[in-house]
C-alpha positions in Angstrom: 0.2 0.2 0.6 1.8 3.3 -1.6 -0.7 6.0 -0.6 -2.8 6.0 2.3 -6.8 5.4 1.4 -9.5 8.8 1.6 -10.9 7.4 4.6 -7.8 8.2 6.2 -7.4 11.9 4.9 -11.1 12.6 5.8 -9.7 11.4 9.6 -6.9 14.4 9.4 -8.6 16.7 8.0 -11.4 16.2 10.3 -9.7 16.3 13.1 -7.5 19.5 11.8 -11.1 21.3 11.8 -11.9 19.6 15.5 -8.8 21.0 16.9 -9.5 24.4 15.3 -12.6 24.9 16.5 -11.4 24.0 19.9 -8.5 26.4 20.3 -10.0 29.4 18.4 -6.5 29.5 16.0 -5.3 27.6 12.8 -4.0 24.2 13.2 -1.1 23.9 11.0 -0.7 19.8 9.1 2.7 18.9 8.8 2.9 15.7 6.1 5.6 12.8 5.3 5.6 10.2 3.5 4.6 7.6 6.8 3.1 10.1 8.8 0.7 13.7 9.6 1.5 15.7 12.5 -1.1 18.2 13.6 0.1 21.4 15.4 -2.6 22.8 17.7 -1.3 25.6 19.9 1.2 23.8 22.4 0.9 20.7 21.4 1.5 18.5 18.3 -0.7 15.2 17.4 1.4 12.3 14.9 -0.4 10.4 13.2 0.7 7.3 11.5 -0.1 6.9 8.2 -1.7 3.8 7.5 1.2 2.4 4.4 2.8 -0.7 4.0 5.9 -0.1 2.3 9.8 -1.7 2.4 10.6 -0.6 5.4 7.8 0.0 7.4 4.5 -2.1 8.3 1.4 0.8 9.7 -1.2 -1.1 7.6 -3.1 -1.9 10.5 -5.2 0.0 13.8 -2.9 -2.5 16.1 0.2 -1.6 14.5 0.0 1.8 14.4 -1.1 1.6 18.0 1.9 -0.8 18.7 4.2 1.3 17.1 3.1 4.7 18.8 3.6 3.0 22.2 7.5 2.3 21.2 7.6 5.8 19.7 6.7 7.1 22.6 8.6 4.4 25.2 11.9 5.0 22.9 12.1 8.9 22.6 11.2 9.4 26.3 14.6 8.3 27.1 15.8 11.5 25.3 13.0 14.0 24.9 10.6 13.2 28.1 9.8 16.6 27.4 8.5 16.7 24.2 6.8 13.1 24.2 3.7 13.1 26.6 1.5 10.4 25.9 -0.3 7.9 23.1 -4.1 9.0 22.9 -6.7 7.0 21.2 -8.5 8.3 18.6 -12.8 7.6 19.1 -15.8 8.0 17.2 -15.7 7.8 13.1 -13.8 9.0 10.7 -15.5 11.7 9.5 -16.4 13.1 13.4 -13.3 11.8 15.3 -12.0 13.0 19.0 -9.0 12.9 20.5 -8.8 10.6 24.1 -12.4 9.8 25.6 -13.9 6.6 25.9 -15.2 4.3 23.3 -13.2 1.8 20.7 -10.6 3.9 19.2 -10.3 3.7 15.6 -6.9 4.8 15.7 -4.2 6.6 17.9 -2.2 9.4 18.2 1.5 10.5 19.9 0.7 13.6 21.8 3.4 16.1 22.3 4.7 19.0 23.3 5.4 21.4 20.3 8.5 23.3 20.0 9.0 26.4 18.6 9.4 27.5 14.9 12.8 27.8 14.4 13.8 25.6 16.8 15.0 22.8 14.7 18.7 22.6 14.3 19.0 22.4 10.4 16.5 25.2 11.1 19.3 27.8 12.9 22.1 26.2 11.1 20.6 27.7 7.8 19.6 31.1 9.9 23.4 31.5 10.8 22.3 31.1 14.8 23.5 27.4 15.4 26.3 27.8 18.2 29.1 25.2 19.2 27.5 25.1 22.7 24.1 24.1 21.2 26.0 21.1 19.6 28.4 20.2 22.6 25.2 20.2 24.9 24.0 17.8 22.3 26.9 15.7 21.3 27.3 15.4 25.5 23.8 14.3 26.3 24.0 11.5 23.4 26.8 10.5 25.2 25.1 10.4 28.7 22.3 8.4 26.7 24.5 5.7 24.8 26.5 5.0 28.3 22.7 3.9 30.0 21.4 2.3 26.5 20.6 -1.2 26.9 23.6 -3.4 25.4 22.4 -6.0 22.3 23.0 -9.5 23.2 25.2 -11.5 22.2 23.4 -13.7 20.6 21.7 -11.4 18.1 22.7 -10.0 14.9 23.0 -6.5 15.3 25.6 -4.9 13.7 27.3 -7.7 12.8 30.1 -7.7 9.7 28.0 -9.0 7.5 24.6 -6.7 8.8 26.7 -3.9 8.4 28.1 -4.5 4.7 24.4 -5.9 3.7 23.3 -2.6 5.0 25.7 -0.3 2.9 25.9 -2.2 -0.5 21.9 -2.3 -0.3 21.9 1.7 -0.5 24.8 1.4 -2.8 22.7 -1.0 -5.2 19.8 1.7 -4.5 22.2 4.5 -5.2 23.3 2.9 -9.1 20.6 3.4 -11.0 20.6 7.5 -10.0 24.4 8.1 -9.7 27.6 8.4 -12.3 28.3 4.9 -12.4 31.9 5.2 -11.9 30.7 7.0 -8.4 29.1 3.8 -7.3 31.9 1.6 -8.7 34.6 3.4 -6.7 32.1 3.1 -3.7 31.6 -0.3 -3.9 35.6 -0.9 -4.4 36.1 1.4 -1.0 33.2 -0.7 0.9 35.0 -4.0 -0.3 37.9 -2.8 1.3 36.2 -1.8 4.6 34.9 -4.3 5.0 38.7 -6.8 4.9 40.1 -3.9 7.1 37.8 -3.3 9.9 35.8 -6.8 10.1 37.7 -8.0 13.4 37.0 -4.2 14.5 33.4 -4.4 14.2 33.7 -7.5 16.0 35.9 -5.8 19.0 33.1 -3.2 19.5 30.1 -5.8 19.4 31.9 -7.4 22.1 33.0 -4.8 24.0 29.4 -3.2 24.8 29.2 -1.0 21.8 26.4 -2.2 19.9 23.1 -0.7 21.9 19.5 0.6 21.6 20.7 4.1 20.4 18.5 7.0 18.6 19.4 6.2 14.9 18.3 8.8 12.8 20.2 11.9 14.5 20.3 14.2 11.8 20.1 18.2 12.0 16.5 18.1 11.6 16.0 15.8 14.5 17.3 17.7 17.0 15.9 21.0 18.4 16.4 23.8 20.8 13.4 23.3 23.9 14.2 26.2 26.1 17.2 26.0 27.5 18.0 22.6 26.5 19.1 20.9 22.9 16.8 17.5 22.8 17.3 15.4 20.1 14.0 13.5 18.8 12.1 11.4 16.1 14.2 8.3 16.6 13.7 5.0 14.8 10.9 2.9 16.3 9.9 1.4 12.8 12.9 -0.8 12.7 15.0 -2.2 15.5 18.3 -3.2 12.7 18.4 0.5 12.6 18.4 1.8 16.0 20.4 -1.6 17.5 23.6 0.1 16.2 27.1 0.8 17.2 27.0 4.3 19.1 30.0 5.1 16.8 27.2 4.9 14.0 24.9 6.8 16.3 27.0 10.0 16.5 28.3 9.7 12.6 25.1 10.5 11.3 25.5 14.1 13.6 28.8 14.7 12.5 28.8 13.4 8.9 25.5 16.0 8.9 27.5 19.3 10.1 30.5 18.2 7.9 28.2 18.3 4.8 26.8 21.2 5.6 30.1 22.8 5.5 30.5 23.2 9.4 33.4 20.9 10.2 34.1 23.2 13.4 30.4 22.3 15.1 31.6 18.7 13.7 34.8 18.7 15.4 33.2 20.0 18.6 30.8 17.5 18.8 33.3 14.9 18.5 35.5 16.3 21.2 32.3 16.5 23.6 31.2 12.8 23.1 34.9 11.8 23.1 35.6 13.5 26.6 32.2 12.7 28.1 32.3 9.0 26.9 35.9 8.0 26.7 35.3 5.9 23.6 38.1 6.4 21.8 38.0 3.1 20.1 35.1 4.5 18.3 37.7 6.4 16.4 38.6 3.5 13.9 35.1 3.3 12.6 33.6 6.6 12.6 34.9 7.8 9.2 33.3 4.3 7.9 29.9 5.3 9.4 30.0 9.0 8.6 30.4 7.6 4.9 27.3 5.3 5.4 25.3 8.0 6.9 26.0 10.1 3.9 25.2 7.5 1.3 22.0 6.8 2.7 21.2 10.7 3.6 22.2 10.8 -0.3 19.7 8.1 -1.4 17.1 9.4 0.8 17.4 12.8 -1.2 17.2 11.3 -4.4 13.8 8.8 -4.0 12.1 12.1 -2.3 13.2 14.1 -5.8 11.6 11.7 -7.6 8.6 11.6 -5.9 5.2 13.7 -6.0 4.3 15.3 -3.1 1.1 17.0 -1.2 2.0 20.7 -0.3 2.0 20.1 3.3 5.0 17.5 2.6 6.6 19.7 0.5 6.2 22.4 3.2 7.6 19.8 5.5 10.3 19.0 3.7 11.5 22.7 3.2 11.6 23.1 6.7 13.7 20.3 7.8 16.8 20.8 5.0 16.4 24.5 5.6 18.1 25.9 2.8 20.2 24.5 -0.1 20.5 20.4 0.4 24.0 19.2 0.7 25.6 16.8 -2.0 25.7 13.9 0.3 27.0 11.6 -2.3 29.8 14.0 -3.4 30.5 14.4 0.4 30.5 10.5 0.5 33.0 9.7 -1.9 35.3 12.6 -0.8 35.4 11.3 2.5 35.8 7.6 1.2 39.0 8.8 -0.8 40.8 11.2 1.7 44.3 9.8 2.8 44.4 9.9 7.0 47.1 12.5 8.2 47.9 11.6 11.6 50.4 13.4 13.3 50.5 14.3 16.9 50.5 17.6 18.7 51.5 18.1 22.4 50.8 21.2 24.6 53.3 22.6 27.1 52.7 25.0 29.5 51.6 26.6 32.9 48.4 26.5 34.9 46.4 29.1 33.1 48.2 29.8 30.0 45.5 29.0 27.5 46.5 25.4 26.6 42.8 24.1 26.3 41.5 27.2 24.9 43.9 27.4 22.0 43.6 23.2 21.7 39.9 24.0 21.1 40.4 26.6 18.3 43.2 23.7 16.6 40.6 21.1 16.7 38.0 23.1 15.4 40.1 24.0 12.3 41.9 20.4 11.7 39.2 18.1 13.0 41.7 16.6 15.5 41.0 14.4 18.7 41.8 15.9 21.6 43.3 14.2 24.8 42.7 16.3 28.0 45.2 15.1 31.0 42.4 16.4 33.3 39.5 14.7 31.8 41.5 11.2 31.6 42.9 11.2 35.0 39.6 11.7 36.9 38.4 8.5 34.5 40.9 6.9 35.8 39.7 7.3 39.2 35.9 7.1 37.8 35.3 10.3 38.6 33.3 13.0 35.6 35.3 15.5 34.4 33.6 18.0 37.3 33.4 16.3 39.7 36.3 17.9 42.6 38.7 14.7 43.7 38.4 15.6 47.5 34.6 16.0 47.6 35.4 11.8 47.3 38.9 12.0 49.5 40.5 11.2 46.7 44.5 12.1 46.0 44.8 11.9 41.9 47.7 14.2 42.0 50.5 11.4 43.1 53.3 10.4 41.4 51.3 6.8 41.0 48.6 8.8 39.4 50.5 11.2 37.3 52.4 8.2 35.6 49.0 6.5 34.8 47.5 9.4 33.3 50.6 9.5 30.8 50.7 6.1 30.3 46.6 5.8 29.0 47.3 9.5 27.0 50.1 7.6 25.2 47.8 4.4 25.1 44.6 6.5 23.5 47.0 8.8 21.5 48.5 5.6 19.7 45.4 4.8 19.3 43.8 7.3 17.7 47.3 8.2 15.3 46.4 4.2 14.4 43.3 4.9 13.4 44.2 7.6 10.7 43.6 11.3 13.2 45.4 13.8 13.8 45.8 14.3 17.7 46.5 16.6 20.3 47.4 15.8 24.0 46.0 18.6 26.1 48.7 18.7 29.2 51.0 20.8 30.8 54.1 18.9 29.9 56.3 20.8 33.0 58.8 17.5 32.8 61.3 16.9 30.0 61.1 13.3 30.2 57.0 13.4 29.5 57.6 15.1 26.5 60.3 12.7 24.8 58.1 9.7 25.7 55.7 11.8 23.6 57.8 12.4 20.6 59.7 8.8 20.5 55.6 7.6 20.5 55.3 10.0 17.1 58.5 8.7 16.1 57.5 4.9 16.5 55.1 5.6 14.3 55.9 7.6 11.7 54.1 10.7 12.1 55.1 14.4 12.1 55.4 16.2 16.2 55.5 19.2 17.5 54.9 21.3 20.7 52.5 23.9 20.9 54.0 25.9 23.7 51.2 28.4 25.1 52.4 31.3 28.0 51.1 34.4 29.5 52.5 37.2 32.4 52.5 35.9 35.5 49.8 38.3 36.8 47.8 36.7 34.0 48.6 32.9 35.1 47.6 34.2 38.9 44.2 35.8 37.6 42.7 33.0 35.1 43.8 30.7 37.2 42.3 32.1 40.2 38.9 32.8 38.3 38.4 29.3 37.3 39.0 27.8 40.3 36.7 29.8 41.9 34.3 29.2 39.1 34.5 25.4 39.2 33.5 24.7 35.8 36.5 23.1 34.7 38.2 19.6 34.7 41.5 21.4 35.7 41.7 21.4 39.5 44.7 23.5 39.7 44.6 26.3 42.1 47.0 30.0 42.5 49.1 27.0 45.0 49.5 24.5 42.3 50.9 27.6 39.8 53.7 28.2 42.3 55.2 25.4 42.4 55.0 24.9 38.3 56.6 27.6 38.4 59.2 26.9 40.9 60.2 23.2 39.4 58.9 23.0 35.7 61.5 22.2 33.3 61.7 24.5 30.0 62.2 23.6 26.8 65.3 22.9 25.7 67.0 24.1 22.2 65.9 21.2 20.9 62.4 21.3 21.5 62.0 25.0 20.8 62.5 23.9 17.7 59.7 22.1 17.0 57.3 24.6 18.6 54.7 26.3 18.1 55.0 29.5 20.5 51.8 31.5 21.3 51.7 34.3 23.4 48.2 34.2 25.3 48.0 37.5 26.5 47.0 38.8 22.9 43.8 37.1 20.8 45.2 34.4 18.9 45.6 33.9 14.9 43.9 30.1 15.4 43.6 29.7 11.7 47.5 30.3 11.3 48.5 28.4 14.2 46.4 25.8 12.5 48.2 26.0 9.2 51.6 26.0 11.0 50.9 22.6 12.8 49.5 20.9 9.4 52.3 22.2 6.9 55.1 21.9 9.7 56.1 25.6 9.0 
C-alpha cells in the first residue's frame, strides 16, 4: 500500500477542523511519507499513515498503536519533555475525537510543541547555531549511550555481515540514480573497508558498543527546547536501524554538520562526545559510518526528489532541510577517498596559560582529536570531568597517578594516530621526560611531532587560575598554590624542543587559523 485511502485523509482533516474549533486558532498540518502531524497550540499530534512499505508496516490499527507506544517509549529516553502520551482516536473518521471513551479507530502520539525555527537544521541555515548547542547535544548523546541497553551477544545487530549488507543495499539503490563510476568507486571502498574493519566491528560488538540507540540523529531531528537541546524522532519502526554501534549514531550528527560546511561544529561534537564517553576506540570506525550515513542521506534525498508530494509534505521537507541541501553523495565519495593524515601535537605550559583554549581552537580548524589530561586523570578514578577529587577523598595527583595518566594518554594517542586521526594531547608537559616519551611515540609511528608552547604573564596566569578555580566549571583542579609549585619546578623547553615548538603568547588574541596552518604544514 503506497498511499493512504481517502477515509484516512478524511480522518486527518476532520481532526484538524476539530482542533481548530477547540483552540480558536489555525492548526498546521505537516505531512511526511509515513505520518501526519497536527500542530495545535502548544501540542503536536502525530498519526501514522496506514502504509505498508519495504521498511515499515503501519497497515493495521493494531500495528499503528504498537508503533505509537514504541515511539513514545523510545523517545522519552532522550526527550521526555516533548513526548507526553499516546491518545486513542475515537468516534468515526468523519467525526473523530482525541481521547475519551469508546473503541479507538486509531492512535496518536501527543507531544509538546517546540517553537518555529527551533530545529538545528533551521538554526544552522539562519546562522544561529552555536558550538555550545552542539556540545550540549553531543554530551547528552554520550550520556544516553552510556545508559542504553547493550545488544545481546546472540543477536545479529551490527555484525560485519549486517553492516556490509546494509551499505551494499544503499549502493545498489543508488546505482541507477548516480554516475556509475562513483558507485563503482564506493563499492571498491566498501570491499576494502570490509577486509580491514571486520575484526574491529567484531571487537566493538564484544565490548558492548552495539546498543539501542537513536538511529536517525541528523540536524532536522534535534531542536532547541527552552534551555535544552533535545534529540527526537528516533527510529521505532526498524530495530536494525537503532540497535547499532554508538559510533554509527554519533556519525550521523558529525557527518551532517560537515556536509553542511560546519566541520568546526562537527569537531566540537566529536570532542564533547569523546570527553564524556571516553570511547576513543570509536575513532577506528567513525569515518566508515560517516560515509555510510552520507550515502543513506543521499539515497533518501534522491528518492524524495523523484516522488510527487502533497503541498503539506513539500512544506515539511523545506522546513527540515532549511536551505540548500548538501550533495551527500559527493561528500561521501570525498570522505571515502581522503587519505588519513595523522600527526601528534602536545601542549606545554603552566596552569592558566590557555593551553586548552588554544587546543580547542585548533581542533575546530583541523578535526583533531583532543586528549585532556585533566579529564583522563579523573576517568582513571571513576570521576566525571567536573567532579572534585577532594569531595571523594581521593588524591589523584600522586606521582603514581600522574604516571598512570600519561600512560593512558599515550595509549589513547597511539590508538587515534593508528586510526588516522591528528591528535592534540592537552596536558602541562612540564617534565622533559614526559615530552620525550611522546616524541618517541610519534617517531615510532612515523608521524609528525610538534609542541604547542603557550605562555602568558605571571599576573595573567594567577588571575586566570584564581577565576577558573572559583568558577568550578572546568576539569582542571589547579589553584594558585599549584601554579606556584609549577613556577618553581617546571623544566623549560630546551633548544631542540624549541625547534619543533609552535610558540603562542596568549596575553593577546591568537590567530588560530594561522596557527593551524603552521601545524598542518610544519612551517
